[in-house]
C-alpha positions as CSV (number, residue, x, y, z in Angstrom):
1,M,63.1,-6.0,17.7
2,A,61.3,-9.3,17.9
3,L,57.7,-9.9,18.4
4,D,56.6,-12.3,21.0
5,I,53.6,-14.0,19.3
6,K,53.0,-16.6,22.0
7,T,52.4,-14.2,24.8
8,H,50.2,-12.0,22.5
9,R,48.1,-15.1,21.6
10,K,47.7,-16.0,25.3
11,K,46.6,-12.5,26.1
12,I,44.0,-12.5,23.3
13,K,42.6,-15.9,24.3
14,G,42.2,-14.8,27.9
15,N,40.2,-11.7,27.0
16,K,36.5,-12.4,26.7
17,P,34.3,-9.6,25.2
18,M,32.0,-7.9,27.7
19,I,28.7,-6.6,26.4
20,N,26.9,-4.1,28.6
21,L,23.2,-4.7,27.9
22,V,21.9,-1.8,30.0
23,P,22.5,1.0,27.4
24,L,21.1,-1.3,24.6
25,I,17.9,-1.9,26.6
26,D,17.6,1.9,27.3
27,I,17.9,2.7,23.6
28,L,15.4,0.1,22.6
29,F,12.8,1.3,25.1
30,T,13.4,4.9,24.0
31,L,12.7,3.9,20.4
32,L,9.7,1.9,21.4
33,I,8.2,4.9,23.3
34,F,8.9,7.2,20.4
35,V,7.1,4.8,18.0
36,V,4.1,4.4,20.2
37,V,3.7,8.1,20.9
38,T,4.1,9.1,17.2
39,S,1.8,6.4,15.8
40,T,-1.9,6.8,15.2
41,F,-4.1,3.8,15.9
42,S,-7.6,3.5,14.4
43,S,-10.1,0.7,14.8
44,T,-12.2,-0.5,12.0
45,A,-15.3,-2.6,12.6
46,I,-15.5,-5.8,10.6
47,E,-19.1,-6.7,10.3
48,D,-19.0,-10.0,8.5
49,A,-15.7,-11.4,7.2
50,G,-17.5,-14.1,5.2
51,T,-19.1,-11.7,2.8
52,A,-16.2,-9.3,2.4
53,T,-15.3,-8.7,-1.2
54,G,-12.3,-6.3,-0.7
55,K,-14.1,-3.6,-2.7
56,P,-14.9,-0.3,-1.1
57,N,-18.6,0.4,-0.5
58,A,-20.1,3.6,-1.7
59,T,-21.5,4.1,1.8
60,D,-18.0,4.2,3.3
61,T,-17.3,7.6,1.8
62,S,-18.4,11.0,2.9
63,G,-20.5,13.0,0.4
64,D,-22.4,11.9,-2.6
65,A,-19.5,11.1,-5.0
66,E,-20.5,9.2,-8.1
67,Y,-16.9,8.7,-9.4
68,F,-13.9,7.6,-7.4
69,S,-10.4,8.4,-8.5
70,I,-8.0,5.4,-8.8
71,P,-4.4,6.6,-9.2
72,V,-1.7,4.2,-10.6
73,A,1.9,5.3,-10.9
74,N,2.6,6.1,-14.6
75,L,-0.8,4.9,-15.7
76,E,-0.8,4.7,-19.5
77,K,-3.8,2.6,-20.6
78,V,-7.4,2.0,-19.4
79,I,-9.5,-0.6,-21.1
80,V,-13.3,-0.8,-20.3
81,N,-15.2,-3.8,-21.7
82,G,-12.5,-4.2,-24.4
83,Q,-12.7,-0.5,-25.5
84,D,-9.6,1.7,-25.0
85,M,-10.5,4.7,-22.7
86,S,-7.0,6.0,-22.2
87,S,-8.1,9.5,-23.2
88,M,-9.8,9.8,-19.8
89,I,-6.5,9.5,-17.9
90,R,-5.5,12.7,-16.0
91,N,-2.4,12.9,-13.8
92,H,-1.9,9.1,-13.9
93,A,-5.4,8.5,-12.5
94,I,-8.9,7.6,-13.7
95,G,-12.3,8.2,-12.3
96,V,-14.4,5.0,-11.9
97,H,-18.1,5.0,-11.3
98,S,-19.3,3.7,-7.9
99,R,-21.5,1.1,-9.6
100,V,-18.5,-0.3,-11.3
101,I,-16.7,-0.6,-8.0
102,D,-19.7,-2.4,-6.4
103,E,-21.0,-4.5,-9.3
104,G,-18.2,-4.7,-11.8
105,E,-14.6,-5.8,-11.9
106,I,-11.4,-3.7,-11.8
107,N,-8.1,-5.4,-12.6
108,I,-5.1,-3.1,-11.9
109,R,-1.7,-4.1,-13.4
110,P,0.8,-1.6,-12.1
111,R,3.8,-3.3,-13.8
112,D,2.0,-3.0,-17.2
113,R,0.6,0.5,-16.3
114,V,-2.8,-0.8,-17.3
115,I,-6.3,-0.9,-15.6
116,I,-8.8,-3.3,-17.1
117,I,-12.4,-2.7,-16.1
118,T,-15.4,-4.9,-16.7
119,A,-18.5,-2.7,-16.3
120,P,-21.8,-4.1,-15.0
121,P,-24.4,-5.0,-17.5
122,G,-26.2,-2.1,-19.0
123,M,-23.4,0.4,-18.4
124,S,-21.5,1.8,-21.3
125,P,-17.7,2.4,-21.2
126,E,-18.3,6.2,-21.3
127,Q,-20.5,6.0,-18.2
128,A,-18.0,3.6,-16.4
129,V,-15.0,5.9,-16.4
130,H,-14.6,9.7,-16.2
131,P,-11.6,12.0,-16.1
132,P,-10.8,12.7,-12.4
133,E,-11.3,16.3,-11.2
């Protein structure tokens, strides 16, 4: 039994692949409709982009919370004004005073599992952080 390679090559060269795009387009539109229907869209008003600091404002929250919880995966160390306040960590989170968020500086280093906080003048490290509830 001999194989006829020449005829097989001619047959392969003559066949062009045919791609039917109609089912592909149907599937893409179905996925697009699913994504649009299941998504939630919210609009946020940007008052003045020039003065934005990236920090949340205390007025952006509901209620009269004085401390805000900042969770960091596997948080191990919290330093406030050079003082170690790691004893305040609960469930890999720390409560930070709203005045620190508005007037101070918070440096989160997730790779090092450290949060470094610079409290505003006149605020002690004990006032700046609190164990989250």
